Short mmCIF file of the C-alpha atoms (twelve columns), coordinates in Angstrom:
data_MODEL
# 
_entry.id   MODEL 
# 
loop_
_atom_site.group_PDB 
_atom_site.id 
_atom_site.type_symbol 
_atom_site.label_atom_id 
_atom_site.label_alt_id 
_atom_site.label_comp_id 
_atom_site.label_asym_id 
_atom_site.label_seq_id 
_atom_site.Cartn_x 
_atom_site.Cartn_y 
_atom_site.Cartn_z 
_atom_site.pdbx_PDB_model_num 
ATOM 1   C CA . MET A 1   -35.868 26.182 -43.194 1 
ATOM 2   C CA . GLU A 2   -32.917 26.237 -40.758 1 
ATOM 3   C CA . GLY A 3   -33.153 28.450 -37.569 1 
ATOM 4   C CA . THR A 4   -31.760 31.883 -37.716 1 
ATOM 5   C CA . HIS A 5   -31.554 34.493 -35.116 1 
ATOM 6   C CA . GLU A 6   -30.218 38.016 -34.708 1 
ATOM 7   C CA . VAL A 7   -29.703 40.412 -31.675 1 
ATOM 8   C CA . GLU A 8   -28.459 43.862 -30.654 1 
ATOM 9   C CA . ALA A 9   -24.864 44.083 -29.437 1 
ATOM 10  C CA . PRO A 10  -24.258 42.237 -26.336 1 
ATOM 11  C CA . THR A 11  -24.029 44.094 -23.094 1 
ATOM 12  C CA . LYS A 12  -23.441 42.865 -19.705 1 
ATOM 13  C CA . ILE A 13  -25.644 40.585 -17.723 1 
ATOM 14  C CA . GLN A 14  -25.760 42.366 -14.576 1 
ATOM 15  C CA . LYS A 15  -27.294 45.734 -13.644 1 
ATOM 16  C CA . THR A 16  -25.199 48.448 -15.321 1 
ATOM 17  C CA . THR A 17  -25.812 52.324 -15.126 1 
ATOM 18  C CA . SER A 18  -28.665 51.832 -12.348 1 
ATOM 19  C CA . LYS A 19  -30.716 49.456 -14.991 1 
ATOM 20  C CA . TRP A 20  -31.230 45.840 -15.145 1 
ATOM 21  C CA . THR A 21  -30.595 44.066 -18.374 1 
ATOM 22  C CA . VAL A 22  -33.995 42.391 -19.615 1 
ATOM 23  C CA . HIS A 23  -33.829 40.008 -22.298 1 
ATOM 24  C CA . VAL A 24  -37.003 40.135 -24.614 1 
ATOM 25  C CA . GLU A 25  -37.576 37.291 -27.276 1 
ATOM 26  C CA . VAL A 26  -39.262 37.789 -30.431 1 
ATOM 27  C CA . ARG A 27  -40.026 34.509 -32.149 1 
ATOM 28  C CA . LEU A 28  -40.941 34.947 -35.570 1 
ATOM 29  C CA . LYS A 29  -43.414 32.908 -37.830 1 
ATOM 30  C CA . PRO A 30  -41.714 29.922 -39.691 1 
ATOM 31  C CA . ARG A 31  -42.445 31.446 -43.087 1 
ATOM 32  C CA . ALA A 32  -41.947 35.007 -41.883 1 
ATOM 33  C CA . ALA A 33  -39.836 37.041 -44.584 1 
ATOM 34  C CA . ALA A 34  -39.303 40.104 -42.678 1 
ATOM 35  C CA . ARG A 35  -35.917 41.800 -41.714 1 
ATOM 36  C CA . PHE A 36  -34.900 41.047 -38.234 1 
ATOM 37  C CA . ASP A 37  -33.879 44.675 -37.495 1 
ATOM 38  C CA . SER A 38  -37.203 46.028 -38.567 1 
ATOM 39  C CA . ILE A 39  -39.033 43.658 -36.472 1 
ATOM 40  C CA . ARG A 40  -36.639 44.681 -33.401 1 
ATOM 41  C CA . ASN A 41  -37.150 48.384 -33.976 1 
ATOM 42  C CA . SER A 42  -41.152 47.669 -34.052 1 
ATOM 43  C CA . ALA A 43  -41.057 45.724 -31.165 1 
ATOM 44  C CA . HIS A 44  -38.791 48.199 -28.868 1 
ATOM 45  C CA . THR A 45  -41.179 51.020 -30.076 1 
ATOM 46  C CA . TYR A 46  -44.122 48.701 -28.671 1 
ATOM 47  C CA . ILE A 47  -42.542 47.685 -25.360 1 
ATOM 48  C CA . LYS A 48  -41.775 51.225 -24.624 1 
ATOM 49  C CA . THR A 49  -45.325 51.935 -24.353 1 
ATOM 50  C CA . PHE A 50  -45.504 49.775 -21.104 1 
ATOM 51  C CA . GLU A 51  -44.885 51.531 -17.453 1 
ATOM 52  C CA . ARG A 52  -44.068 48.048 -15.996 1 
ATOM 53  C CA . ILE A 53  -43.194 44.583 -17.251 1 
ATOM 54  C CA . SER A 54  -43.476 41.314 -15.337 1 
ATOM 55  C CA . LEU A 55  -40.405 38.917 -14.986 1 
ATOM 56  C CA . PRO A 56  -40.889 36.586 -16.916 1 
ATOM 57  C CA . SER A 57  -43.937 36.899 -18.635 1 
ATOM 58  C CA . THR A 58  -45.567 36.763 -22.241 1 
ATOM 59  C CA . LEU A 59  -46.717 40.188 -23.969 1 
ATOM 60  C CA . ASP A 60  -49.994 40.688 -25.335 1 
ATOM 61  C CA . GLY A 61  -51.373 43.705 -27.414 1 
ATOM 62  C CA . TRP A 62  -48.410 43.536 -30.064 1 
ATOM 63  C CA . GLN A 63  -51.277 42.041 -32.430 1 
ATOM 64  C CA . ASP A 64  -52.607 45.512 -32.916 1 
ATOM 65  C CA . VAL A 65  -49.295 46.708 -34.432 1 
ATOM 66  C CA . PRO A 66  -49.389 45.821 -38.258 1 
ATOM 67  C CA . GLU A 67  -45.455 45.631 -38.646 1 
ATOM 68  C CA . LEU A 68  -45.636 42.776 -36.087 1 
ATOM 69  C CA . ILE A 69  -48.894 40.911 -36.674 1 
ATOM 70  C CA . SER A 70  -47.754 39.770 -39.958 1 
ATOM 71  C CA . SER A 71  -44.506 38.109 -39.084 1 
ATOM 72  C CA . VAL A 72  -44.373 37.738 -35.388 1 
ATOM 73  C CA . ASP A 73  -45.625 34.409 -33.391 1 
ATOM 74  C CA . ARG A 74  -45.070 35.381 -29.906 1 
ATOM 75  C CA . ILE A 75  -43.156 38.161 -27.644 1 
ATOM 76  C CA . SER A 76  -41.782 37.145 -24.357 1 
ATOM 77  C CA . VAL A 77  -39.771 38.545 -21.539 1 
ATOM 78  C CA . SER A 78  -37.216 36.148 -20.139 1 
ATOM 79  C CA . GLU A 79  -35.623 36.053 -16.787 1 
ATOM 80  C CA . SER A 80  -33.701 38.547 -15.301 1 
ATOM 81  C CA . ALA A 81  -31.030 39.218 -12.469 1 
ATOM 82  C CA . CYS A 82  -33.652 41.656 -10.792 1 
ATOM 83  C CA . PRO A 83  -34.926 40.278 -7.562  1 
ATOM 84  C CA . SER A 84  -38.281 41.750 -8.214  1 
ATOM 85  C CA . HIS A 85  -41.112 40.158 -10.168 1 
ATOM 86  C CA . THR A 86  -42.095 43.135 -11.798 1 
ATOM 87  C CA . LEU A 87  -39.688 46.127 -13.252 1 
ATOM 88  C CA . ALA A 88  -40.587 49.746 -13.846 1 
ATOM 89  C CA . LEU A 89  -39.524 50.074 -18.018 1 
ATOM 90  C CA . GLU A 90  -37.455 53.119 -17.043 1 
ATOM 91  C CA . ASP A 91  -34.948 50.820 -14.973 1 
ATOM 92  C CA . ALA A 92  -34.691 48.294 -17.719 1 
ATOM 93  C CA . ALA A 93  -32.104 47.908 -20.407 1 
ATOM 94  C CA . LEU A 94  -34.025 46.013 -22.921 1 
ATOM 95  C CA . GLN A 95  -32.061 43.278 -25.048 1 
ATOM 96  C CA . ILE A 96  -34.236 42.384 -27.730 1 
ATOM 97  C CA . HIS A 97  -33.730 39.068 -29.398 1 
ATOM 98  C CA . VAL A 98  -35.411 38.100 -32.657 1 
ATOM 99  C CA . TYR A 99  -35.094 34.599 -33.750 1 
ATOM 100 C CA . GLN A 100 -36.911 32.082 -36.217 1 
ATOM 101 C CA . PRO A 101 -36.935 28.753 -35.078 1 
ATOM 102 C CA . SER A 102 -36.426 25.735 -37.821 1 
ATOM 103 C CA . ASP A 103 -39.886 24.118 -38.561 1 
ATOM 104 C CA . SER A 104 -37.913 20.873 -39.222 1 
ATOM 105 C CA . ASP A 105 -37.782 17.897 -36.837 1 
ATOM 106 C CA . SER A 106 -35.231 15.946 -38.864 1 
ATOM 107 C CA . PHE A 107 -32.162 14.682 -36.927 1 
ATOM 108 C CA . GLU A 108 -28.766 13.983 -38.753 1 
ATOM 109 C CA . GLU A 109 -27.442 10.730 -37.265 1 
ATOM 110 C CA . PHE A 110 -23.924 9.576  -36.936 1 
ATOM 111 C CA . SER A 111 -23.056 5.714  -36.986 1 
ATOM 112 C CA . ASN A 112 -20.054 4.218  -35.442 1 
ATOM 113 C CA . SER A 113 -20.117 1.483  -37.792 1 
ATOM 114 C CA . ALA A 114 -17.207 2.588  -39.904 1 
ATOM 115 C CA . GLY A 115 -14.028 0.618  -39.220 1 
ATOM 116 C CA . VAL A 116 -15.924 -1.976 -37.237 1 
ATOM 117 C CA . ARG A 117 -15.592 -5.481 -37.841 1 
ATOM 118 C CA . ASP A 118 -19.125 -6.571 -37.322 1 
ATOM 119 C CA . ASP A 119 -22.213 -4.977 -38.734 1 
ATOM 120 C CA . ASP A 120 -23.979 -5.986 -35.555 1 
ATOM 121 C CA . ASP A 121 -22.038 -3.101 -33.698 1 
ATOM 122 C CA . ASP A 122 -23.660 -0.516 -35.946 1 
ATOM 123 C CA . THR A 123 -25.697 1.786  -33.744 1 
ATOM 124 C CA . MET A 124 -26.352 5.490  -33.620 1 
ATOM 125 C CA . ALA A 125 -23.356 7.382  -32.049 1 
ATOM 126 C CA . ALA A 126 -25.061 10.825 -32.138 1 
ATOM 127 C CA . SER A 127 -27.715 12.933 -33.471 1 
ATOM 128 C CA . VAL A 128 -27.677 16.249 -34.605 1 
ATOM 129 C CA . CYS A 129 -30.195 18.915 -34.917 1 
ATOM 130 C CA . GLU A 130 -30.550 22.670 -35.918 1 
ATOM 131 C CA . LEU A 131 -31.141 25.245 -32.951 1 
ATOM 132 C CA . PRO A 132 -33.379 27.297 -32.488 1 
ATOM 133 C CA . ASN A 133 -35.595 24.499 -33.266 1 
ATOM 134 C CA . SER A 134 -39.306 24.184 -32.521 1 
ATOM 135 C CA . THR A 135 -38.688 20.822 -31.158 1 
ATOM 136 C CA . TRP A 136 -37.444 22.431 -27.992 1 
ATOM 137 C CA . GLU A 137 -39.788 25.230 -27.613 1 
ATOM 138 C CA . GLY A 138 -41.215 25.557 -24.051 1 
ATOM 139 C CA . LEU A 139 -38.489 23.124 -22.517 1 
ATOM 140 C CA . TRP A 140 -36.758 25.989 -20.844 1 
ATOM 141 C CA . ASP A 141 -39.534 27.403 -19.164 1 
ATOM 142 C CA . SER A 142 -40.605 23.948 -18.130 1 
ATOM 143 C CA . LEU A 143 -37.410 23.594 -15.908 1 
ATOM 144 C CA . ILE A 144 -38.173 25.217 -12.355 1 
ATOM 145 C CA . TYR A 145 -35.723 25.410 -9.749  1 
ATOM 146 C CA . ALA A 146 -35.575 26.967 -6.298  1 
ATOM 147 C CA . ASP A 147 -32.494 28.995 -7.111  1 
ATOM 148 C CA . ASP A 148 -30.795 31.057 -10.019 1 
ATOM 149 C CA . ILE A 149 -29.269 27.989 -11.680 1 
ATOM 150 C CA . LYS A 150 -30.486 28.823 -15.137 1 
ATOM 151 C CA . LEU A 151 -29.313 32.437 -14.979 1 
ATOM 152 C CA . LYS A 152 -25.934 30.974 -13.555 1 
ATOM 153 C CA . LEU A 153 -25.836 29.043 -16.659 1 
ATOM 154 C CA . LEU A 154 -26.627 31.841 -19.195 1 
ATOM 155 C CA . ASP A 155 -24.139 34.082 -17.549 1 
ATOM 156 C CA . TYR A 156 -21.577 31.706 -17.793 1 
ATOM 157 C CA . ILE A 157 -22.295 30.807 -21.558 1 
ATOM 158 C CA . HIS A 158 -22.579 34.594 -22.370 1 
ATOM 159 C CA . ALA A 159 -19.092 34.974 -20.467 1 
ATOM 160 C CA . THR A 160 -17.376 32.316 -22.484 1 
ATOM 161 C CA . LEU A 161 -18.536 33.916 -25.840 1 
ATOM 162 C CA . LEU A 162 -17.236 37.289 -24.521 1 
ATOM 163 C CA . LEU A 163 -13.904 36.094 -23.527 1 
ATOM 164 C CA . SER A 164 -13.740 34.149 -26.938 1 
ATOM 165 C CA . ASP A 165 -14.625 37.157 -28.982 1 
ATOM 166 C CA . ALA A 166 -11.680 39.184 -27.141 1 
ATOM 167 C CA . ASN A 167 -9.482  36.401 -28.245 1 
ATOM 168 C CA . VAL A 168 -8.367  35.569 -24.435 1 
ATOM 169 C CA . ASP A 169 -6.124  32.446 -24.238 1 
ATOM 170 C CA . CYS A 170 -7.808  29.859 -23.016 1 
ATOM 171 C CA . GLU A 171 -4.662  28.604 -21.285 1 
ATOM 172 C CA . SER A 172 -4.289  31.755 -19.298 1 
ATOM 173 C CA . SER A 173 -8.162  32.177 -18.478 1 
ATOM 174 C CA . LYS A 174 -8.469  28.166 -17.641 1 
ATOM 175 C CA . MET A 175 -11.809 28.074 -19.367 1 
ATOM 176 C CA . VAL A 176 -12.655 24.955 -21.462 1 
ATOM 177 C CA . SER A 177 -16.324 25.470 -22.122 1 
ATOM 178 C CA . LEU A 178 -17.362 22.509 -20.309 1 
ATOM 179 C CA . VAL A 179 -20.301 22.436 -17.935 1 
ATOM 180 C CA . HIS A 180 -21.210 19.243 -15.898 1 
ATOM 181 C CA . LEU A 181 -24.322 18.784 -14.254 1 
ATOM 182 C CA . HIS A 182 -25.180 16.273 -11.398 1 
ATOM 183 C CA . TYR A 183 -28.699 15.864 -9.950  1 
ATOM 184 C CA . GLN A 184 -30.772 13.911 -7.613  1 
ATOM 185 C CA . SER A 185 -33.981 14.145 -9.409  1 
ATOM 186 C CA . SER A 186 -35.053 13.089 -12.994 1 
ATOM 187 C CA . GLN A 187 -34.085 15.718 -15.377 1 
ATOM 188 C CA . PRO A 188 -35.210 16.595 -18.916 1 
ATOM 189 C CA . ARG A 189 -32.872 15.219 -21.685 1 
ATOM 190 C CA . PHE A 190 -31.312 18.592 -22.165 1 
ATOM 191 C CA . LEU A 191 -31.197 21.627 -20.236 1 
ATOM 192 C CA . GLU A 192 -31.342 23.809 -23.208 1 
ATOM 193 C CA . PRO A 193 -29.370 26.844 -23.224 1 
ATOM 194 C CA . ARG A 194 -31.630 29.886 -24.179 1 
ATOM 195 C CA . GLY A 195 -30.050 29.862 -27.901 1 
ATOM 196 C CA . SER A 196 -31.520 33.306 -29.025 1 
ATOM 197 C CA . VAL A 197 -29.915 34.879 -25.886 1 
ATOM 198 C CA . THR A 198 -26.589 33.096 -25.642 1 
ATOM 199 C CA . TRP A 199 -24.540 32.413 -28.839 1 
ATOM 200 C CA . SER A 200 -25.715 35.261 -31.063 1 
ATOM 201 C CA . PRO A 201 -24.807 37.763 -32.350 1 
ATOM 202 C CA . TRP A 202 -21.594 35.925 -32.815 1 
ATOM 203 C CA . TYR A 203 -22.912 33.083 -34.997 1 
ATOM 204 C CA . SER A 204 -25.496 32.808 -37.670 1 
ATOM 205 C CA . HIS A 205 -27.066 29.648 -36.274 1 
ATOM 206 C CA . ALA A 206 -26.363 26.629 -34.115 1 
ATOM 207 C CA . ARG A 207 -26.610 22.898 -33.730 1 
ATOM 208 C CA . LEU A 208 -27.108 20.495 -30.589 1 
ATOM 209 C CA . LEU A 209 -25.219 17.135 -31.024 1 
ATOM 210 C CA . GLU A 210 -26.365 14.484 -28.641 1 
ATOM 211 C CA . ILE A 211 -23.981 11.880 -27.797 1 
ATOM 212 C CA . ASN A 212 -25.260 8.265  -27.191 1 
ATOM 213 C CA . SER A 213 -22.770 7.305  -24.703 1 
ATOM 214 C CA . HIS A 214 -23.809 3.447  -24.740 1 
ATOM 215 C CA . SER A 215 -23.136 3.188  -28.318 1 
ATOM 216 C CA . LEU A 216 -19.273 3.999  -27.903 1 
ATOM 217 C CA . PHE A 217 -18.651 0.849  -26.482 1 
ATOM 218 C CA . SER A 218 -17.632 -2.407 -28.851 1 
ATOM 219 C CA . LYS A 219 -17.558 -5.979 -28.084 1 
ATOM 220 C CA . TRP A 220 -14.200 -6.080 -29.767 1 
ATOM 221 C CA . PHE A 221 -11.423 -5.521 -27.591 1 
ATOM 222 C CA . SER A 222 -9.520  -2.054 -27.986 1 
ATOM 223 C CA . GLU A 223 -12.148 -0.788 -30.400 1 
ATOM 224 C CA . SER A 224 -14.094 1.542  -28.057 1 
ATOM 225 C CA . GLY A 225 -11.561 4.023  -27.886 1 
ATOM 226 C CA . LYS A 226 -11.368 4.168  -31.478 1 
ATOM 227 C CA . LEU A 227 -15.046 4.733  -31.827 1 
ATOM 228 C CA . VAL A 228 -14.786 7.885  -29.417 1 
ATOM 229 C CA . GLN A 229 -11.951 9.173  -31.514 1 
ATOM 230 C CA . ARG A 230 -14.012 8.549  -34.536 1 
ATOM 231 C CA . LEU A 231 -16.953 10.436 -33.152 1 
ATOM 232 C CA . PHE A 232 -14.879 13.378 -32.307 1 
ATOM 233 C CA . ASN A 233 -13.456 13.588 -35.712 1 
ATOM 234 C CA . SER A 234 -17.035 14.103 -36.980 1 
ATOM 235 C CA . ILE A 235 -17.534 16.778 -34.261 1 
ATOM 236 C CA . THR A 236 -14.441 18.647 -35.239 1 
ATOM 237 C CA . GLU A 237 -15.523 18.660 -38.662 1 
ATOM 238 C CA . LEU A 238 -18.656 20.409 -37.421 1 
ATOM 239 C CA . VAL A 239 -16.708 22.846 -35.351 1 
ATOM 240 C CA . ASP A 240 -14.590 23.650 -38.486 1 
ATOM 241 C CA . GLU A 241 -17.822 25.683 -39.516 1 
ATOM 242 C CA . GLU A 242 -16.715 28.883 -37.622 1 
ATOM 243 C CA . ASP A 243 -19.932 30.745 -38.116 1 
ATOM 244 C CA . ALA A 244 -22.007 28.032 -36.528 1 
ATOM 245 C CA . PHE A 245 -22.053 27.404 -32.709 1 
ATOM 246 C CA . LEU A 246 -22.014 23.707 -31.558 1 
ATOM 247 C CA . VAL A 247 -23.570 22.231 -28.315 1 
ATOM 248 C CA . VAL A 248 -22.316 18.941 -27.497 1 
ATOM 249 C CA . LEU A 249 -24.252 17.120 -24.718 1 
ATOM 250 C CA . ILE A 250 -23.216 14.013 -23.218 1 
ATOM 251 C CA . ASP A 251 -25.895 12.449 -21.002 1 
ATOM 252 C CA . GLU A 252 -25.232 9.921  -18.535 1 
ATOM 253 C CA . VAL A 253 -21.444 10.696 -18.795 1 
ATOM 254 C CA . GLU A 254 -20.530 8.086  -16.146 1 
ATOM 255 C CA . SER A 255 -20.681 5.531  -19.124 1 
ATOM 256 C CA . LEU A 256 -17.833 7.198  -21.001 1 
ATOM 257 C CA . THR A 257 -15.713 8.548  -17.917 1 
ATOM 258 C CA . ALA A 258 -15.769 5.932  -15.133 1 
ATOM 259 C CA . ALA A 259 -13.162 6.434  -12.677 1 
ATOM 260 C CA . ARG A 260 -9.786  4.650  -14.021 1 
ATOM 261 C CA . ALA A 261 -8.791  3.414  -10.408 1 
ATOM 262 C CA . GLY A 262 -11.044 0.541  -10.903 1 
ATOM 263 C CA . ALA A 263 -9.695  -0.542 -14.163 1 
ATOM 264 C CA . MET A 264 -6.278  -0.218 -12.645 1 
ATOM 265 C CA . ALA A 265 -7.202  -2.475 -9.834  1 
ATOM 266 C CA . GLY A 266 -8.438  -5.001 -12.119 1 
ATOM 267 C CA . THR A 267 -12.158 -4.595 -11.052 1 
ATOM 268 C CA . GLU A 268 -13.268 -2.914 -14.354 1 
ATOM 269 C CA . PRO A 269 -12.463 -3.922 -18.065 1 
ATOM 270 C CA . SER A 270 -9.388  -2.318 -19.277 1 
ATOM 271 C CA . ASP A 271 -11.065 -1.411 -22.423 1 
ATOM 272 C CA . GLY A 272 -12.925 1.351  -20.226 1 
ATOM 273 C CA . LEU A 273 -9.593  2.831  -19.544 1 
ATOM 274 C CA . ARG A 274 -8.899  3.402  -23.143 1 
ATOM 275 C CA . VAL A 275 -12.255 5.149  -23.366 1 
ATOM 276 C CA . VAL A 276 -11.602 7.568  -20.678 1 
ATOM 277 C CA . ASN A 277 -8.197  8.287  -22.051 1 
ATOM 278 C CA . ALA A 278 -9.663  9.049  -25.567 1 
ATOM 279 C CA . LEU A 279 -12.458 11.250 -24.327 1 
ATOM 280 C CA . LEU A 280 -10.074 13.247 -22.199 1 
ATOM 281 C CA . THR A 281 -7.676  13.639 -25.052 1 
ATOM 282 C CA . GLN A 282 -10.400 14.820 -27.596 1 
ATOM 283 C CA . LEU A 283 -11.874 17.076 -24.942 1 
ATOM 284 C CA . ASP A 284 -8.483  18.835 -24.659 1 
ATOM 285 C CA . LYS A 285 -8.267  19.260 -28.405 1 
ATOM 286 C CA . LEU A 286 -11.471 21.125 -28.385 1 
ATOM 287 C CA . ARG A 287 -10.539 23.527 -25.822 1 
ATOM 288 C CA . HIS A 288 -8.999  26.047 -28.301 1 
ATOM 289 C CA . ARG A 289 -12.187 26.217 -30.372 1 
ATOM 290 C CA . LYS A 290 -14.467 29.111 -29.754 1 
ATOM 291 C CA . ASN A 291 -17.614 27.691 -31.125 1 
ATOM 292 C CA . VAL A 292 -18.262 24.817 -29.182 1 
ATOM 293 C CA . LEU A 293 -19.775 24.226 -25.703 1 
ATOM 294 C CA . ILE A 294 -19.766 20.692 -24.151 1 
ATOM 295 C CA . MET A 295 -22.503 20.085 -21.288 1 
ATOM 296 C CA . SER A 296 -22.447 16.768 -19.515 1 
ATOM 297 C CA . THR A 297 -24.969 15.222 -16.815 1 
ATOM 298 C CA . SER A 298 -25.017 12.558 -14.383 1 
ATOM 299 C CA . ASN A 299 -26.361 11.278 -11.140 1 
ATOM 300 C CA . LEU A 300 -23.447 9.295  -10.236 1 
ATOM 301 C CA . VAL A 301 -20.796 11.897 -9.433  1 
ATOM 302 C CA . LYS A 302 -18.687 9.705  -7.383  1 
ATOM 303 C CA . ALA A 303 -18.309 7.356  -10.381 1 
ATOM 304 C CA . ILE A 304 -16.661 9.644  -12.819 1 
ATOM 305 C CA . ASP A 305 -13.215 10.051 -13.205 1 
ATOM 306 C CA . SER A 306 -11.580 13.228 -11.332 1 
ATOM 307 C CA . ALA A 307 -9.682  14.192 -14.080 1 
ATOM 308 C CA . PHE A 308 -12.876 14.844 -16.128 1 
ATOM 309 C CA . VAL A 309 -14.369 16.742 -13.262 1 
ATOM 310 C CA . ASP A 310 -11.292 18.812 -13.050 1 
ATOM 311 C CA . ARG A 311 -11.713 19.886 -16.460 1 
ATOM 312 C CA . ALA A 312 -15.063 21.354 -16.084 1 
ATOM 313 C CA . ASP A 313 -15.439 25.150 -15.645 1 
ATOM 314 C CA . ILE A 314 -18.760 24.553 -13.796 1 
ATOM 315 C CA . VAL A 315 -19.927 21.418 -11.787 1 
ATOM 316 C CA . GLN A 316 -23.399 22.278 -10.852 1 
ATOM 317 C CA . TYR A 317 -25.381 20.284 -8.251  1 
ATOM 318 C CA . ILE A 318 -28.979 20.180 -8.761  1 
ATOM 319 C CA . ASP A 319 -30.938 19.133 -5.797  1 
ATOM 320 C CA . LEU A 320 -34.356 17.604 -5.239  1 
ATOM 321 C CA . PRO A 321 -36.998 20.352 -5.711  1 
ATOM 322 C CA . SER A 322 -38.043 22.575 -2.853  1 
ATOM 323 C CA . ARG A 323 -41.530 22.797 -1.560  1 
ATOM 324 C CA . ASP A 324 -42.001 26.060 -3.304  1 
ATOM 325 C CA . ALA A 325 -40.471 24.414 -6.572  1 
ATOM 326 C CA . ILE A 326 -42.777 21.645 -6.203  1 
ATOM 327 C CA . TYR A 327 -45.841 23.821 -6.001  1 
ATOM 328 C CA . GLU A 328 -44.711 25.834 -9.086  1 
ATOM 329 C CA . ILE A 329 -44.460 22.546 -11.006 1 
ATOM 330 C CA . LEU A 330 -47.667 21.301 -10.135 1 
ATOM 331 C CA . ARG A 331 -49.516 24.775 -10.667 1 
ATOM 332 C CA . THR A 332 -47.853 24.892 -14.116 1 
ATOM 333 C CA . CYS A 333 -48.897 21.374 -14.845 1 
ATOM 334 C CA . LEU A 334 -52.639 22.243 -13.725 1 
ATOM 335 C CA . CYS A 335 -52.572 25.648 -15.661 1 
ATOM 336 C CA . GLU A 336 -51.874 23.663 -18.815 1 
ATOM 337 C CA . ILE A 337 -54.604 21.074 -18.350 1 
ATOM 338 C CA . VAL A 338 -57.050 23.667 -17.548 1 
ATOM 339 C CA . ALA A 339 -55.859 25.762 -20.619 1 
ATOM 340 C CA . LYS A 340 -56.561 22.730 -22.919 1 
ATOM 341 C CA . GLY A 341 -59.981 22.246 -21.489 1 
ATOM 342 C CA . ILE A 342 -59.340 18.736 -19.705 1 
ATOM 343 C CA . VAL A 343 -60.232 20.149 -16.375 1 
ATOM 344 C CA . ALA A 344 -62.811 23.008 -15.674 1 
ATOM 345 C CA . SER A 345 -61.273 26.165 -14.134 1 
ATOM 346 C CA . ILE A 346 -62.693 26.877 -10.649 1 
ATOM 347 C CA . GLY A 347 -61.336 30.624 -10.864 1 
ATOM 348 C CA . SER A 348 -58.827 30.022 -7.986  1 
ATOM 349 C CA . PRO A 349 -56.799 33.395 -7.469  1 
ATOM 350 C CA . MET A 350 -53.966 31.089 -6.101  1 
ATOM 351 C CA . LEU A 351 -53.859 29.164 -9.214  1 
ATOM 352 C CA . LEU A 352 -52.890 32.439 -11.252 1 
ATOM 353 C CA . THR A 353 -50.237 33.791 -9.154  1 
# 
């Protein structure tokens, strides 16, 4: 079963009409067949019984609602721009997102073997999975930062979708839907955009395509640039499906975008120059597409060609976690171990706050 999702009409992310936008996610059971609008209405009626809600939090009590218990797996309140950890319901503008994650862990793979002279070069160039996917559940919540990096990324993605929906000319707006993250600390393989919040209601489903950067280099001279072009031809075919949103992840992007100055000076292989040129050309071709977002990560930002960095709408630096962030990471890890019964709880109030 492919992941599906549906939400109410989009509203502004920031505070409007003296109310804060609060995103509520309703995750359905894999085999649930209830209508999304019926679930949304029942969830809205249930949440209205609260006086205050915590930000973020997982809601309880909906199990007593017959319309929800048969189809819903979890109801959670996501992050909000509101600076407080709790919010009176009368000050909240609820955005209820109903989604059904795919229960399949299968991945489609793209090979780079076509057109290559030697079968020894046959490696996986990229993998594709459906979103929302149960494989990625909990990954977003596990990312803990000292500031509002996650909200900034969500706001950016939401803004690009609004501009695309309004048919804003990308040349005039200078937006190419490219986000680059460079970091000091070890990061998860994918800073997951919260799919049920970002791309809907514009698209019926979404996919994540993760590029294996190291597979796009060939032992044959001048073949590497062709491998990049061949992969992006496959990406273009996915983008041609206009009712699907595609997230392209390029991890360790410095492998594909090494500064061309070294190749021109003779200190790097000239084939690397062709790879950078091919990648930049393909990115420029995708800038006119509404339904694609490209995310790249690197911890060697000075090694990346300046032309690639200039194309990014956001270049976000992620520093080492602060003391408060380290405490929160350790606290959540300890709470998980206690919840699974591996470590006995001592009932410390500090552990629960």
